[in-house]
BAKOL-863018 format. One record per residue (C-alpha): residue in three letters; x negated, y negated, z negated. Coordinates in pm, whole numbers, plus 50000, padded with zeros to 5 digits. Layout:
N
ALAXYZ
...
END
This chain:
617
MET785523392868101
ARG789273387668211
PRO791463422468134
HIS793183416268536
LEU789483416868663
ARG788623446868505
THR790633468668749
LEU788213458469066
PRO784463466969156
ARG781503438869100
ALA781083427469411
ALA785073422769485
ARG785053401469158
LEU782543375069261
ARG784433369069534
VAL788093363069367
PRO788953328069405
VAL791063313769079
ALA793803313669351
SER793303347769390
PRO796553370269498
VAL795433397069187
ARG796013369968976
GLN799623359169072
SER802873374269087
VAL803533403369448
CYS807223386669409
SER806543359869651
VAL805973359370013
HIS804713325670040
ASN800863339969862
TYR801283371570066
VAL799303357170288
ARG796073346370097
THR797193382069933
ALA795583398270262
GLU792763375070330
THR790793376469945
LEU791613413569997
GLN790213423070370
LYS787513398670271
SER786353415469968
ALA788383439469764
LEU788293463370046
GLN784973455770215
SER783713468169843
ASN786013500669857
VAL785503514870123
GLY786703547070167
ARG789763532869952
PRO792833521170125
GLU794303514069849
LEU792953486269577
ARG794923485969216
VAL796593456969079
THR799063450768755
ALA802433439568850
SER803073407768649
GLY800173392168846
GLY797123403368634
VAL798433413068288
VAL797193449668169
GLY800563474068214
GLN802173486868465
THR800393487368752
ARG801433485269148
TRP799233490869485
ILE798793472269737
THR798193490870030
GLN797223479270419
GLN800303483370565
HIS801733461970254
ILE798823434670425
ARG800303442470794
ARG803773433870678
THR802473408570497
LYS800773394870817
ASP804043401571001
ALA805773380170801
GLU803713347470804
LYS803353351771208
GLU806873353371230
TRP807193323070994
ALA804743302471210
GLU806743307971491
PHE810243297471340
ALA808183266271221
GLU806903257371651
GLU810753267071777
ILE812223241171530
LYS809243212571609
ALA810373222471970
GLY814183213871864
LYS814953249572014
ARG816093259671631
LYS817653240071318
ASN815383242770979
PHE817493252970677
ALA818043226370524
GLN820113209670835
HIS821963241270845
LEU822853234570441
GLU823863203170584
GLU826393217270875
ARG827913241570614
GLY828863208770407
LEU826373225270057
LEU823493199970110
HIS825143176869860
ASP822063148869759
VAL817813153269749
VAL816353153369454
GLY813263136969608
GLU812613128069979
ARG815493141770224
GLU812573143970529
LEU810043161470263
LEU813033187770237
HIS813143192370585
LYS809093196170634
VAL809263218370339
PHE811523243170482
THR810033240670809
GLU806243247570689
LYS807063270770406
ARG808943303670391
VAL809533286670035
GLY810623301669676
MET813993288769518
TYR815963295069239
ALA819493284169059
GLY820073290968706
VAL823223297268494
ASP823773294768132
PRO826153324668004
THR828443312267790
ALA831643323567934
PRO831563362768003
SER832293360068342
LEU830983336568633
HIS833623313068796
VAL834293295569148
GLY832503267069020
HIS829593286369000
MET829393294269404
LEU828083267769590
PRO824783266269390
PHE824323307869450
MET825703302069811
VAL822553282069900
LEU820493306769778
ALA822363334869954
TRP822063319370290
GLY818653312270142
TYR818643348270131
VAL819453360270464
TRP817253337670596
GLY814373350970430
LEU813653326970195
PRO812663345969853
VAL815343334869625
THR815803336769237
TRP818703336568990
VAL818033321668643
LEU820073335068361
GLY819873311368087
GLY819683339667765
ALA817603312867578
THR818773281367698
SER822473289967615
ARG821653291667258
VAL821293250167276
GLY823943246667599
ASP823393217967858
PRO825053184467736
THR825663164468065
GLY829123156668075
ARG830133165167778
LEU831013136167433
LYS831053164467223
GLY828533188967092
ARG829193224567179
GLU830923253866968
GLN828533274866797
VAL829083311866863
HIS828303344366744
SER825083361866805
SER826763391666928
VAL829423370967144
ARG826293350667307
LYS823883391267380
ALA827763402567490
ASN828423376367778
MET824353377067864
ALA824883411567935
SER828323410668127
MET826693376168313
HIS823323397968420
MET825443428768559
GLN827413400368766
LEU824843382868904
LYS823053417168979
LYS826573427769160
LEU826293397469357
GLY823383396469489
ALA824173433369633
SER827423419069769
ILE825293391869947
GLU823083417870118
GLN826103431270213
TYR828413408670333
GLY825493390970551
LYS824713427070702
ARG828493422670798
HIS828223391471010
GLY825213402071165
TYR822183392470920
GLU819943429270896
LYS817693434470582
LYS814193423770682
TRP811223431870486
ALA810323398470373
TRP813763391170234
LYS813363390569852
ARG816023387269570
SER815523388669188
LEU817323382368883
VAL815253368868540
ASN816433359168221
ASN814483330168077
ASN813933344367748
THR811563366467908
TRP809123338967850
TRP811213318167543
ASN810083346167349
LYS806123346967383
VAL805303307767463
PRO804383290367150
PHE806353257767116
ILE803043240067053
GLU801833253167361
VAL805203238667502
LEU804563201167327
ARG800983200667441
ASP801633206067838
LEU804793191167902
GLY805723173567607
ALA802463153167609
HIS803663137767949
MET807503127967887
ARG808263096567754
LEU811103087367533
GLY812383056167732
PRO813383071668006
MET815103102667810
LEU817123079667591
GLY817863059867945
ARG819463090668098
GLU823263088868138
THR824123119967966
VAL822423102767619
LYS823773067967688
ASN827603085467658
ARG826733107467359
LEU825393080767181
SER827843050867254
LYS831543071267331
GLY830793105567187
ASP829993119966828
GLY826123116366904
MET823453139666972
SER821873167766866
PHE817803170966870
SER818123204267046
GLU820543190567281
PHE818523165267367
SER815603186467412
TYR817853205467732
PRO816043189068011
LEU812473197567844
LEU813423234767823
GLN815033239768180
ALA811643218468291
TRP809853246668145
ASP811663274068343
TRP811093255668639
TRP807143251768568
VAL806923292568530
LEU808783295668813
PHE806673270669015
LYS803143286268966
LYS804673323269098
GLY805563299869450
VAL809633290369370
GLN809813254869481
VAL812793244469542
GLN815573238369239
VAL819493241669341
GLY822213228169150
GLY825613207769137
THR825863174769131
ASP826043172868795
GLN822783189768725
TYR820853160968974
GLY819283143768613
ASN818193175968476
ILE816443183768823
LEU814953148468827
PHE813773151568513
GLY812353189868553
MET810613178368889
ASP808843150068769
SER807973170968443
VAL806223201768679
LYS804453173968909
ALA802973162568585
ILE801643192168428
SER799963202868739
LYS798053169968777
ASN797563172368371
THR797303204668236
ALA794073223568140
MET796153255968113
GLU794773277068422
GLN796923279368697
GLU798083308768921
ARG798193288469231
ASP796263261369396
PRO796703222369284
LEU799323201769509
GLU797133189669745
ASN799683174669967
ASP803273165269964
ILE804793201470092
ASP803743215269805
ASN805293192069538
PRO808483207169345
ILE811423194669521
GLY815883200569469
LEU819043195669629
THR822293197669493
THR825493208069634
PRO829683191469553
LEU831163202169258
LEU834343218069303
THR836963203069196
ALA841163207469134
PRO843413180569325
ASN843293158069013
GLY839323154069054
GLU838933176068753
LYS836243196268759
PHE836543233668777
GLY834993254868444
LYS835633270268134
SER836123235467940
ALA838143222468141
GLY840613257368088
ASN841233259868491
ALA837983285968550
ILE839163310168858
TRP836883339568674
LEU834893363868911
ASP835293392068653
LYS838313415168744
ASP839683418768378
MET839523378268360
THR840973368768699
SER842283399568932
THR842053400669274
PHE844993395469345
GLU844893363669195
LEU841903352369316
TYR842963360569640
GLN846143334869581
PHE844013311169460
PHE842493301469809
VAL845773307769990
ARG846633275769797
THR844153260969925
PRO844943227070068
ASP845593223670485
ASP842813194070431
VAL839833206970289
VAL840333246770397
GLU837923238170693
ARG835723229970431
TYR835883257570211
LEU835613279970489
LYS832123265470604
MET831143261970235
PHE832063296370109
THR831553320870417
PHE829223338170664
LEU831593328870884
PRO830073313671190
LEU830713277771339
PRO832283283471653
GLU834753312071456
ILE835193283571205
ALA836453263471476
LYS839173285271642
LEU840703294071286
MET841553259971243
GLU842883254671607
GLU845403281771537
GLN846183266971187
ASN846743233671331
LYS849773249371583
ASP851363265671291
PRO850263253170972
SER852953274870783
LYS851483305870851
ARG848513298870652
VAL845943314570876
ALA843103300070817
GLN843573302370421
HIS844373339070436
ALA841053341370677
LEU839153321070361
ALA840613338970084
ALA839673377970213
GLU835813361070292
PHE835933355569930
VAL837253385769758
GLU835103404469998
LEU831753381069882
ILE832633389369561
HIS834023422169528
GLY833893441369832
LYS835233453070154
GLN837653478670069
GLU838943456869752
ALA839553426570003
ASP841233447970252
ALA843633458469966
VAL844363429669834
ALA845083415170181
LEU847873445570253
GLN849223441669910
HIS849593398169999
ARG851363409470285
GLN853753435270166
LEU854843411969887
PHE854863381570073
ARG856593394870406
SER859503376770537
ARG862903395970430
SER864323391370752
SER862043419170847
LYS863373455870934
ALA859983468370955
GLU858603491970723
PRO855953482870525
THR852433488970611
PRO851533517170366
LEU848243514370114
GLN844983530470216
LYS844253562769942
ASN841353582769941
SER842133617470005
SER843733629369679
PRO842273661169473
PRO844253694869387
ALA847333687669166
SER845163713068938
HIS842293687168943
ALA844883651668914
GLN846633662268574
SER842783673068448
PRO841963649668199
THR839333637568334
SER840133628768688
GLY839783592268621
PHE835883594168546
THR833893584068857
ASN830713601168745
PRO829503620669039
GLN827563640868795
SER830233650768601
GLY831893681168758
ASN834273654768955
GLN833833663569336
TYR836253641469420
ALA835343610369266
PRO833373586369461
GLN830043572669424
THR829733543669193
ASN827763513969335
PHE828593475069327
SER831793471369478
ASN833503501369277
MET831383497768928
PRO833773500068652
SER834953478568352
ILE831793466068175
GLN834303465467892
VAL835493490167630
THR836373487967255
LEU835893519067048
PRO837073525466666
GLU834413523166415
SER834863558066393
LEU833523567966689
VAL830423549266700
TYR829073551766320
GLY827573582866235
GLN828463594266599
ASN825573611566746
PHE825373590067135
HIS826383618767419
LYS829343617667195
ILE829833574467189
LEU828673581167618
TRP831913602967602
SER834153579367422
ALA833133545367620
GLY833903565267915
LEU830213566168070
VAL830773607268115
SER833763634168119
SER832773657867871
LYS830043654167544
GLY828303687867670
GLU827843661368013
GLY826693633167766
HIS824463658767571
ARG822693671267904
ILE822053633768020
VAL820203623867682
THR818553656767709
ASN817143644368029
LYS816383611967942
GLY819253597868126
ALA820973572967919
TYR820173539667832
VAL820973520267460
GLY820303479867400
SER817193478067227
ARG814063460067085
PRO810813474067281
GLY810353509467121
ASP813813517466990
SER812313495066723
GLY816403477966620
PRO818703465266800
MET818893440167123
SER817023408467104
ASP818263383867285
GLU816593392867616
LEU818453418267763
ALA816453450767760
PHE817033490567714
THR815093523267590
PRO816323557267657
ILE818313578867441
LEU816743605567222
THR818583636867051
TRP818493610666781
PRO820063622366428
ALA823533606566404
GLU822943583066165
LYS820183564366378
THR822963549966594
LYS824143522466367
ASP820133510366422
PHE821073495366728
ILE824463478566686
VAL824103445866731
ASP825793421066442
GLY827453452166350
ASN830163447366620
ILE828343453066926
LEU826583477967126
PHE824903483367473
LEU825363516567651
LYS823713516068051
LEU823853552768253
GLY822023545668552
LYS822063512768818
TRP825453501068830
LYS827243520868520
PHE827043494568200
LYS829483489367878
THR829563464867670
VAL830843484767362
ARG833053457067109
ILE833473481366802
VAL836703472366504
SER838243489466220
ASP840393517766286
GLU842993496266183
GLU842623472766424
PHE842253498566724
LYS845313514466596
ARG847233482766586
LEU846103471266930
GLY847463504467097
LEU844813515067205
SER842573549867300
ALA839943566967379
PRO838763602567411
GLY838263612567041
TRP840673594666921
GLU842973608266696
PRO845593581866545
GLU847323601966267
GLU842723610166160
SER840603576766011
ALA838233589965899
PRO834723600666152
GLU834633635266289
PRO831483651966152
ALA828523648366410
THR827873678066528
ASP825853693466896
ASN829013699967080
END
């Protein structure tokens, strides 16, 4: 018997169809309506007196479980009813569909497939969308944001959206638009990039929700967003399965005819088999997500070829694969995969923004300060500022039109540019950061002829002088005994990068390392948190060694100090997590290098190079 049916009584099992929600992920609203119908007609009838039916959270795999309640079923039906009403209003011309909205905002460049079908899909279905990014750098940059703005709008429109972090595909590298292969980076660097970008995407999702709320988009139950790492499936699927189900339907002729391949072979330094196979890897990602209702892929215009290849691949697998599908076979056009691309963000010289071009504007405050980010948008040329306001903000179109009227009266004031800069900084870093940097900019660039006193910077309520002089006053952990520390959340999460000397990591207990890394205010607090299993270290499942290419954590226990080295990745990286928003990527250097860099950390004694003996204090 299939393991995912063992929790059902026999009467219910007899009624469960192939496409039953018991075998589907409960994360997609698209699949919820079938959940309600199946459970009401079968499982609930077979479980009189039992108001809840337990199914596995992963869609049938025995393990962590989640309860599907009657309240959940009611909400599901309400959400589907609401979407059906939206569809009727769209057909009656009373409301725009999502594709029309993207066109108005300048975010829809090309449709991979039929444009009419895309409009139909966004009208008829609460369809899932995804966009992916490979962690080839420690941070996202402004150029990544156009596809992500499509997801941001989709989220506040009630569409399930998914960010895919390419932990696996980054090991190969996308060859699109490149005449040379990517330089191979050390595995510890790749894992550090992956961890940093994971936290950044997690923060971005929360920030989008808060930003949308300020613009009148109140969160509803049907809003769904998720962040997944494609290592999750690539570390488990046998490659022979990929060749069987996907490779069998791919032909070399069309693959060799792709522009990227032809350019590399004729003008570049050739192409490796791994790079040649990159579209196949990306297509499999889509297939995995497609089975869970993610039907639309979003990317920049440079990704058109990869999206087209993936779309054709998913169609071929759906029609020909022998594997059991987690969704019904494609019955009509609106069930087919489809893609869309956004415009590319380019510099005034037409060059694409990005790491390779050396002109990236990073979204990490440690790499591009909020002031530099604000200044970047303030320098936006007059002829594109209206376009950027539509693409990078949630400002309503009538409000943008008013801004442009004011802008045209006196372009030197750069009213539209300042509005754009403030909105984008708020979207990425939060309202408080945006207000602070706007004020800082006004202070710095106010007219020299002005006799008015500068507006004082806003300050939080100050702690007593005795506390301000305390060595722990800078810590923001609310459990540290610092009553003046703000609650850590997505908008004020501290920097995730920290450098420590070997003597503060090797041979040290974890509660001391938490203290040295700045996650706790004292060794005693660190010990209490470790004892209560409130801190985590990046590792393989079951504390069996250092973290692999999948971002996974295990609770820190009161292990002996010599076990610490088992979690250090490639001898120089350690990943620590405390709560939801406190995360540190610890880069470990020699004591000599730490001293040469002029760095300091709690517990560091520059005169002493020998490590402090491990104790319980």
